[in-house]
N, C-alpha and C positions, 0 to 999 in steps of 0.2 A: 441378307436377311438368315438367321439362325432362326433351328427349331429349339423351343423353350423346353430345358430341361426336366423333364417330366418326375422317369422312373427309370431304373439303372437297369438298362437291356443289354441281353446278348447278343455278340458282335457274329449275327449270322442273319441273312438276307436270303427269305423265302422265297424262289421263284415261282416253283408251281405245287398245285399238290391234287390229291385225289384219295379218296377216301378217308383210311385211317395213317396218308403216310403224305408227307412232305419234302421238296426237295430243293437244295439253297442254289447259289446261283452259279458255284462250281460241280453242281450236277448230286450232291451228297445227299442220301436217300436219312431222312428221319420218322422212328413212328412215333406220330401226336397221341399220347394220352394225355393232352392238356385242353386239346379243342379246343385251342385260340380264347379259354379259359371258359368254358363246358358251352361254346359258342356252338359249335360243329353238333349238331346233332346227328345228321344220316348223314354224313361225311362228305369229305372235301367237294368240292365241285362234283356233287353229285347229277349225273346226264338228265333225268326228269327236273332239278331244281333250274338245271341251266336250263332248260329248254322251255320251261314255265314264263321263264325270266324276259331269256333272248322272243319269243312269240308277245309276248306282251310290248315291249321295246317298242319291236314293228308297230303298232299301234298307237299308242301314248304310253308314257314316262312318267306324267303329272299333271296333274289340276286339282285346284284348291275344293276343299271342302264343301263349296258356296255350293255346288251341282251332286247331282246322286253318282254316285259311285257303287253300281253294281255288285262287283264283286267284294267288295266290304263286307255285304248283306250273304255273300258266297263264302266268304270267307268264317263270318259269325255262326253260319251253318255246319259247316263242317267244324270248328273251335268246340259248336255245342255238344256236335253228336259223338267226336273223339273222348271231349273227357269227361263226357257226361254229364255237362252241363246247362244242357237244354233251355232251361227256361230262365238263364239269365242272360245278362246282358253285355254286350261290348264297346267300350272304346279303346282308338288306336292310338297309338302313340309312336316316339321312338325309339327310346333308352329303358335300362331298367329304372335308373334316378326317378326321369320323367315319369314313370306309370308310378312311384309309390309316392313320390308327389301329387300325383293326381289325387290316388288313391286315401289317402291321407289330404286331404283339402276337403272329397268328397264327404267322407268319414265326419268333418268338422259343419260342414253345410245339410248334413241330415241331420244330425240331433243339437247344431247349434252349440258344443263343448269345443274348448280347448288342450285337454290335457290327453296327449298318449303314453299307454305304457312300451316301450322297447326293454331291451334286454343286453344285458352284457355283454359284446364279443360279437354286435349284432354289425353289420352293416346292408344298407338300403340306400347308396346311392350318394354323389355328393351336390347334388342340387340343392338349395337353401332349408327346406323341411326336411328329404331325408336324408340328410347331414346332421343334423339336427338330430335325429333319430337315428344316429350311428352311431358307434361306442368306441370313439376312436382321438382324443381331443387333435391331434394331428391334423382333420381333415378337419378341423371348425373352426372356422376366422371368428373375429369377434363379431360380426355383423350377424352371425349365423346364431349364436349362444344364447339360449331361451329357458327360460322357468318350466317352460308349456309338457316340456319330454321327462318322464318319472323313468331310469333306469331302474330294472329290478331285476336277483341274480336267475340266468337263464335253468327250468325243470324244475323252479322253487316254488312248490305248489302253496306253502305258509308263504310266502313272501306275497306271490299275489294275491289272496284272502287277504290278506292286511291290510292291502293298498287298495282295495276295492272297497272293502269297511269304512277307511279311514274317506274317500274319495271318492269312493264309485260314479257319486251323481255328477260329480262335473268330465268324467274319464270320457273322452268321445272314441278313440277306439283302441287296439290293444295290438301290434304290427309285430310276427314273426315268421321268422323263415323257418319250413321245417325242417331244415337242416340248415346252421349255419356254413355256409362256404368261407370267407376270409378270416373268418372267427376258428376254421380250425375243424370244419368237417364236424362240428355239435349236433347229434343228430335231438329232434323234441321227443319227449316220450309221451307218448298215447296221453297219457293220463293228463300228460300238462297239456296238449291241445286239448281234449275234454273240460278239463276243469277251466280255459279260457273261453270257451263254446260257452258253458254255463253261468259264468258271471255275466259274460258280455249281455247272454240273453237277461238274467238278472236287472241288470245295474241300464241297462239299453243303450251299451258301449256299442262298437262294430267292432269285430273282427277281419284282420287283415291278413290273408293269406299269401306272405312273400315268397313268391315262387319264381324270382328272377331266375335265378343260378339251379332251385332244387325241383323244378318244377316240369314240364313240356316231354313227359316220361324217361326223366332221367333215371326216374329213384323203380322204377317200372312197374307204378302207379303215375297218372297222368300227371296230377300233384303229390308232394311227397306227404301232405297233409292229409291226404286220400287214407293213407295207414288209420290213422283215429275215427275214420266213418265218421265222420263232421261234417257240414258246411259250412264256411266261411261265408261273410257277407262278400267280401271283395278280392279277389286274388287277383295278383300283381304277376304279369310274365315279361319276360324279354331274351335273354341271351340264345336260348337254342330255336326261339320261336320264327327265326329267318333264316337259318343254318347260313350266316353271317352277313345276311344283307338284314339293316337297319330297322327294325321293327319291332315298335312292344306295345303294352293293353293290360287294359283292366278289365275282368268280368265280374259283376256286377249282383247281386240278387234282387229279384222280382222285386221285395218289396221297397226298394229305395229308389223315388221316384227321380227320373231328371227333370230339369228345367234348364230352357235355355240359355248360353252364355256361360255357365257357371267353371263349364271345360269347355274345351277349345286346345287347338293343334293346327301349325300350317300342313306342315310335311306330314304328318301322321293318320297314318291309311291313303296315302297314295296309291298308283297302281298297283306299279313293281314292290311295291312293301307289301303289294296283298298278293300280288304271285306268289313272290318267294312263298311267303308262309301259306299259301293254300299247295303249294308241292310238298312241302314239309310234310305238314298233315297228311298229304297224300299219300309217302310214301312213310311213314311212322305209321300205317295203315297197311298200307298192302303187303311192305317186311317185314310186319311183324314185331318194330324194333325195339317196342316195351318190352314185350317177352324176352327177345335176346339181352335187353339190358339186367335185365332178373337172372336170368341164365351165366351168360359169361361174370355178371358182376359178383356174384355166390361162388364161382371159381377162383377168381382173384382174392377175394377176403377168404375163403376157405383155405389157399397156397399162400397166403401174406401170413397168417396165423402160423404157418407151421415153422415159420421164419425166429427164429427168436429173438435176435437181433431189434425184429421190429415188436415194438409195446402198441398196446392198446388200436388195431384193426379195426375197423368202423365205417359207418355208412350203410348205400342200402342203392343196389342196384350200382351205376356206374359213375356215383358218386361216393370215394371212398378216400379215408386217408389214416393215414400210420404215423406214428412219433418213432423218429430220428434219434439216439440218446446221440452224446460227444466222440464217442469213438467210431461212430461211422456218419458225421456231419458233412463229409464230401459226396453222402450219396449222392441227391441229385442233381449235384454238379458233375460229379462221374459218371452217370448215365448221361448226360445229356453228349459230355462234348467226346467220351469213348467209347460208348455205346449207341449213340445217335438217336435217344430216346427222350422226346421230351416229356414232363412232367410239370406238376403247379406245387405250389407251397403255401403256406401259411406259419408264418413268425411265430416262435421262433424253431420249430424245429419238427412238423408236422408239410410230411410230402403227401399233396392232395392228385387224387385220379380223379378227370373227367373227362375220357374220351367219345368219341361218336360211341352213338346207340348203337352201331351199326358194327363193333366192336370184333373180326373174330377171335374166335377161340386159339389159331395159331399163331394171332398178333399177339394176347396175352401173356399165351406157355413161351414166346420169345420174352416176353418180359419177366416174368418173373426169374429165367432161367439167366437172365441178366444182371437181376437185382442177384440172386444168388451166388453170382461169379464173383463182381462187383463186393459184396462185402464180404466175401474173403480175400481177395484184394487187403479189403483197409483193415480186416483186423491180424493179418497174419503178419 
C-alpha cells in the first residue's frame, strides 16, 4: 500500500524536537518558526506537557463520553480562567474543522436558520459544512456545494450591512477568523468585528469566532477577537490547544442552551487529550507566554519592517506575515535549505511565522540575521 499523495512535502524526516528546535534523522538542527502549522504553542516536547501525558497514560488513556470524566471539568475550569470566559460552556472534539462544523451546526439549531456569512480568503476546515464556508473552490467537492453560504469581502462594513439589510432574518451565523491564516495573515479590523457583533445582535444571528489558528494566546491575547472588546457567541479552538496532541473544542455563550444529542463525539475530551490541554494552559500561565508572544512578536515585526525588500509586514503577537517580491521569491526555500529555518507560507507570495509562544529573543534575532543575509544573496 502507498500513501495517498495529498501535499507537496519537503524531503526531511524530523526525528527529535525540543523547544523551538527540531532535528532530522541525520542530526541536522533546524529553527522552527512554523510550529507545525501554529500547533506548537508551548514548545516541542515541553517537559511538563510530557509528564502530564505520561502520568495519565499510566492510569487510563481512553473511555467514551458515556461516563463522567472529571478531567473535562478540570479543563473547562482552567480554560475559563485563562481565557476570561468563565461563564461559557465547553464542548470538546478533535480538530479545527470539527470545531467549526459543530459551531455552525449549533448556531443553526439555536435559531432555526440556514444562511451563513463567511468571507473572502477564509479557511474554516475540510469537513462538509466547514469547507463549504471556506473560500477555495479547489477544496469544495460537488457534494459540498450549497447556496447557504454567502461570501463577503473581508473588512468591508458596507457589504456586511447591505447583506444583513436584505437577508438578516435568514442569517444563522457569521463565521470569521480574527486573523486569516491560510488566507495570508489578514487582520480583521476592530471596527469590523464590532459591526459583526452589533448586526448579529440586531438580527438574532450568532457570531462565531474562528480561533483555531489565531487563538490560544498566539496574538498576545487569548483570542485575537478580544482586541475588538466584544464577546462572540461561540469560539472555536484547536491547533495550539494540545501542543501537538489532537484536541479541539468550542466554547459557547451561556444564552445558548444545550439539548441532548444535538452534538456528540467519540474521541473528543478523552483522558489523554484533556491531560495534554490542561498542561498547555498551565504552561501558558506559569511561563507568561502570552506576554512573551507580544514582546517577541513586536520585535520581529519592528525588525522586518526595516528590511525594504519585505512588504506589508502584518499580524499580531507571534502570528506574522509579510509579502515577498518576485526578486526574492526563493526566500522561504533558501531559509529552509541554506539556513535550516522552517517558516510557513500562503500562496502566492506570503511568508507566515507561526512559532512556539515560548520563542526566545536570540532565536528571533537569528531569524532576522538569516533573512537579511539571504536577501542580500538573492539580490546581489
